[in-house]
C-alpha positions as CSV (number, residue, x, y, z in Angstrom):
1,M,89.3,28.5,86.8
2,A,92.0,31.1,87.3
3,S,90.7,33.2,84.4
4,N,87.2,33.1,85.9
5,L,88.6,34.3,89.2
6,M,90.5,37.2,87.5
7,K,87.4,38.2,85.6
8,A,85.4,38.2,88.8
9,L,88.0,40.3,90.6
10,I,88.1,42.8,87.8
11,R,84.3,43.1,87.7
12,S,84.3,43.7,91.5
13,Q,86.9,46.4,91.0
14,I,89.4,44.7,93.4
15,L,91.8,44.5,90.4
16,P,91.9,47.2,87.7
17,S,91.0,46.1,84.2
18,S,93.7,45.9,81.5
19,R,91.8,48.3,79.3
20,R,93.1,51.8,79.1
21,N,91.0,54.6,80.6
22,F,91.7,58.0,79.1
23,S,89.4,59.9,81.4
24,V,90.8,62.3,84.1
25,A,92.0,60.2,87.0
26,T,90.4,61.1,90.3
27,T,90.7,60.0,93.9
28,Q,88.0,58.2,95.8
29,L,86.7,61.7,97.0
30,G,86.4,62.8,93.4
31,I,89.4,65.2,93.5
32,P,91.4,65.1,90.2
33,T,94.9,63.6,90.9
34,D,96.6,66.4,88.9
35,D,95.3,68.9,91.4
36,L,96.7,66.9,94.3
37,V,100.1,66.6,92.6
38,G,100.2,70.3,91.8
39,N,99.2,71.3,95.3
40,H,101.7,68.9,96.9
41,T,104.5,70.2,94.7
42,T,103.6,73.8,95.4
43,K,103.4,73.2,99.2
44,W,106.9,71.4,99.1
45,M,108.5,74.3,97.1
46,Q,107.2,77.0,99.4
47,D,108.9,75.6,102.5
48,R,112.5,76.8,102.0
49,S,113.6,75.6,105.5
50,K,113.8,72.0,104.3
51,K,116.1,70.6,101.6
52,S,114.7,68.6,98.8
53,P,115.6,64.9,98.5
54,M,117.8,65.7,95.5
55,E,119.7,68.3,97.5
56,L,120.2,65.9,100.4
57,I,121.5,63.1,98.1
58,S,123.9,65.4,96.3
59,E,125.5,66.3,99.6
60,V,126.7,62.6,100.1
61,P,130.2,62.3,98.7
62,P,130.9,59.7,96.1
63,I,131.5,56.3,97.5
64,K,134.9,54.8,96.7
65,V,134.9,51.1,95.4
66,D,138.0,48.9,95.0
67,G,136.8,47.0,92.0
68,R,135.3,48.0,88.6
69,I,131.7,47.1,89.6
70,A,129.7,48.6,92.5
71,A,126.6,46.9,93.9
72,C,124.1,49.4,95.2
73,E,121.1,48.4,97.3
74,G,120.3,51.8,98.7
75,D,120.5,50.9,102.3
76,T,121.9,48.2,104.5
77,N,118.4,47.4,105.7
78,P,116.6,45.5,102.8
79,A,113.3,47.0,103.8
80,L,114.6,50.5,103.2
81,G,116.6,49.9,100.1
82,H,115.8,49.1,96.5
83,P,116.5,46.2,94.1
84,I,120.2,45.6,93.7
85,E,121.9,47.4,90.8
86,F,125.3,46.6,89.5
87,I,127.1,49.7,88.3
88,C,130.1,49.8,86.0
89,L,132.8,52.2,87.2
90,D,135.0,52.3,84.0
91,L,134.4,56.0,83.3
92,E,136.3,58.8,85.1
93,E,133.2,60.7,86.4
94,P,131.1,59.2,89.2
95,A,128.5,56.6,88.2
96,I,125.1,57.2,89.6
97,C,122.6,54.7,90.9
98,K,119.3,55.0,89.0
99,Y,117.2,54.2,92.0
100,C,118.6,56.3,94.9
101,G,121.1,58.7,93.2
102,L,124.2,57.6,95.2
103,R,127.4,58.2,93.3
104,Y,130.2,55.7,93.0
105,V,133.8,56.1,91.8
106,Q,136.6,53.5,91.4
107,D,139.3,53.9,94.0
108,H,142.7,53.8,92.2
109,H,145.5,52.7,94.5
110,H,148.4,53.7,92.2
């Protein structure tokens, strides 16, 4: 029964099929998605008054952690964060969270 439901949903285009489609992706209005991405990036790069997300995150100083492992969730609010990532701090240079880019260092007390 579940497989019949999945087939019906795929046929009705509520769920995408598992087959690969190598044609050019377009939006519902028929605009190629590559054009939208290119235009969005160009628009973002022209506005020099705003900092990029990468520039903003690099301004945050590395977070000092007492232990050898840091647990990063991105934000104290779970709705704004990301899946928890445990980061090993054994190296001298700051360790970087793969989701949000926050940097962590081990706080040595000696």
